[in-house]
N, C-alpha and C positions, 0 to 999 in steps of 0.2 A: 606440277613437279614433286616427285618422290623424294622423301629424305634420303640423303646419301647414307650408305651402308658403312658403319664404322666398323673397320678391319684392324686387327692387330697382328703385325708380321712378326714372327719371333724367327730370328736367322742371324747366326754370328758370321756367315760367309758374305762378305761385302759383294762379291760378283752375282750371288744368288739373290741379294737385296735389290740390286739394279735390275735383274731380269724380272723379279716379281713386282717391282714398282711399275715396270712398263706396261705388263700385262694388267695391272689393275687399273692403270691409266686408259687402257683401251678397253674395258669393258663398257656394255651397253648401259648398265646401270650405274650412276654415279656413287663413289666411294672416297671415305676419306681413311687414309692410313697412317697408322703409327707404329713404330718399330720398338722392338726390345731384342738386344743382343745377347743376354745373358739368361741362364735358368732362373736365377733368382729375382732378376728385375721382370722377366716374364710372368712368372708366377704372381708378384706383386701386382702387375698390370692386369693379368686375367682375373683374379679375385676380386678387382674393383668394380667388376659388372658394368664397365661403360663401353663395351664393344659388342656388335652384334655378332661377329664372327671372328674366328683366331685362326690365322695359317701358320702352323708350327713345323719348321724344318727338322727331320729326322736325326739330324747331326747336331749336337749343342756342345761341343767341346768334350768334357768327360761324360755328360749325360746325353741322354737321347730324347727325342720328341716324344715318345711311348713314356717315357719316365714323368715328363713334364705333364702330360695328359692325366696319368695317374694321379700325381700330386693335385693336379687342379681338381678331379672328381672327389679325391678325398676330402678336400678343403671345402666342399659343398658346391662346386662351380657346375653351372648346367648348360652354358652355352655352348654352342657348335665348335667343334675343334676339327680343323682338316689338316691331316699331316702332309707334308710336301717331302717327297723321296727323291735322291739324286739317282738311284738306281732301284727298279722293283724287286722286292725281296718278299716272297711269300711269308716266310715266317713273321716278318715285320708287320707286314700287311694284317696277318691274322691277330697278331698282338694288339694293334691298334684298334681293329674292330671290336675284339674283346674288351679292351679297355674304355670303348665308348666313342670313338671317333666317328665324325659324321661322314669323313670320306679319306681316300689314300690316293694321293695323285702323284704322278711322276713328272718332275719339274721339266725335261727335256721333251715331253710330249704334251705340254700345256699350250694352249692360245687363251687369248682373252676371252673368247665365246665359251670354251670349257670350263676355265675358272669362273666366269660371271655365274654360269648355270649351276655349279656345284656350291658356289656361295650363296645363291639365291634359294635352292632347294634345302640347304642346311638351315638357314636361317627361318624359312617358313617352317620346316619341321620342328625346329626348336620352339618357335612362337607357339606352334599348334600343341606341342607337348606341354609347355607352360600353362597353357589355357587348362588343358586336361587335368594338369596338376592342381590349378586354381580350384576347379570343378571338384575334384576329388577332395580337396580339403574343406571346401565348404560343406559338401555332403556329410564328410566325417564330422565336422564341426556339428551341424544340424543333427546327425544322429546322436552324437555324443550328448547334446542338449537335450534330446527326446529322451535318451535314455535315462538321464538325470532327472527329467521331470517324471518319468515312469517310475523310477525308484523312489522319490520322493512321495508319489501318488501312492504307491504300494505301502510303503512305512507308514503313511498316514492312514490308509486302509485297514492295515495290519493292526494300528494301534487302535482305530475305532472297534474292529471286531473284538480285539481283547476286551476293551472298555465295555461293550456289550455284553460278552461273557460274563465279565464280573458283575455288571449290574443284573444280570439273569440269575446268576447264583445268588447274588444278595436277596433277589427278590423271592427265589425259591427258598430259600433260609428263613426270610421273613413271614412266608406264607406257611411253611412247616411249623414254625414256632407258634404261630397264630392259631394253627389247628391243634397244636399240643396244648396250647394255653386253653381254648375252649373245650377240649376233652378233660383236662384237669380240673377247670371250673365247673363243668357239668358235674364230674363225681364228687367234687368237693362240696358243691351245693346241694347234692343228692343226700350226702351223708346225714345232716340233720333232719331230713324229712321223716325218716322213720320213728325217731323218738317224737316229734310232734304228733305224727299219726296215733302212735301208741297212746301218747297223753290224751288225745281227743277221745279215743275210744274209752279210756279210764274214766274222763270227765262225763261221758254220756251214760255210763253205768250208775254213776253216784247221784244220789236224789237226796235234797235238802228241803226246805220249805218250797212252797209253791213258787214264792217270789225268787227265791235264790235259783231255783230249777229253771225258771224263765230266763234269768239272766244267763245262767250257764248254757242254756241251749243256745242263746243268742251268740254268746262267745265262741261255743263250739261250731256254729254256722260260720262265723267270720273264719275261724282256725281252717275249718274244712275247706272252705272256698278259695283262700289264700294258699293252702298246702296244694289242692289240686292244681291251681294257676301254676305255682312254683313247678309243679311235677311237669306239667305240660311244657313249660319252658323249657326246663332240663331236658326233656326228651327231645325237643327240637334240637337244643344244641347237640345231644349226642346223636341225632340223624345226621345232622351237618358234619359232624366228625366222622360218622360211618361212611357218608359219601365221599367225603375227601380222601380217605383211606382205602375206600374200595370195599367197605367191609359190610354195606347195607345189602341186605337180601330181600327181595320182593316175593311175596308168596300170594299166588292168586287164588280166590275163592268165590264161591257165590254169595251174593248179598241182597237184601231186599232193597229196592230203590227207595222205598218210603222210608226205610232206616237210614238211608244216607241222607235223604232231604230234611229229615228230622234233625 
């Protein structure tokens, strides 16, 4: 057996309450009805979210059913509200529709079947809308979570890119300083070689006794070999520096293979 529909009847007129109570009792679907007789009491009960449907009379003393409907919607209420009019008024009907009423019924044209159908459709539509809102809220939550995750990943990626660029600049700076150091070192090492070479030539032209001459020649040989080695090493350092800076020029020429092998 289905659960009874929880209905709140908002009506200040006792005769109207008796009529509506009889119609609700004659509905095919079981229903439990409660009543609120004033605007304030009705709004308090409606916002309690205890009811599946709300039947609101269009006349509530100095207030109207449309006023109550609007106050209910403004307070965040989303349950179905069916307005019950004593006489059909198109302006009132349109105002109820624009304010979010589920239906607009005329009291003296009602029977239990029509009322039950209106309530049932309104309740089902409200539940369907609530389900759609839940799905929408879940999707918005997931989208927000994914967006936050993507923003976090983008920030991390941007930080990593910035860190790598900083490291690359540091490496390029260190490489440039190394090349500058090698070039400076090569030039600084080359400077003393000229005096050494000159001194060697001077010694080679000076002759003492045969024994001293032999010693001088051996010393000259050592100096010449070491100077030649330093010259070769320095030239290689300079070649490395020229290659790094793109200043090395290659000149092609014919050479003897025998000379290359030797």
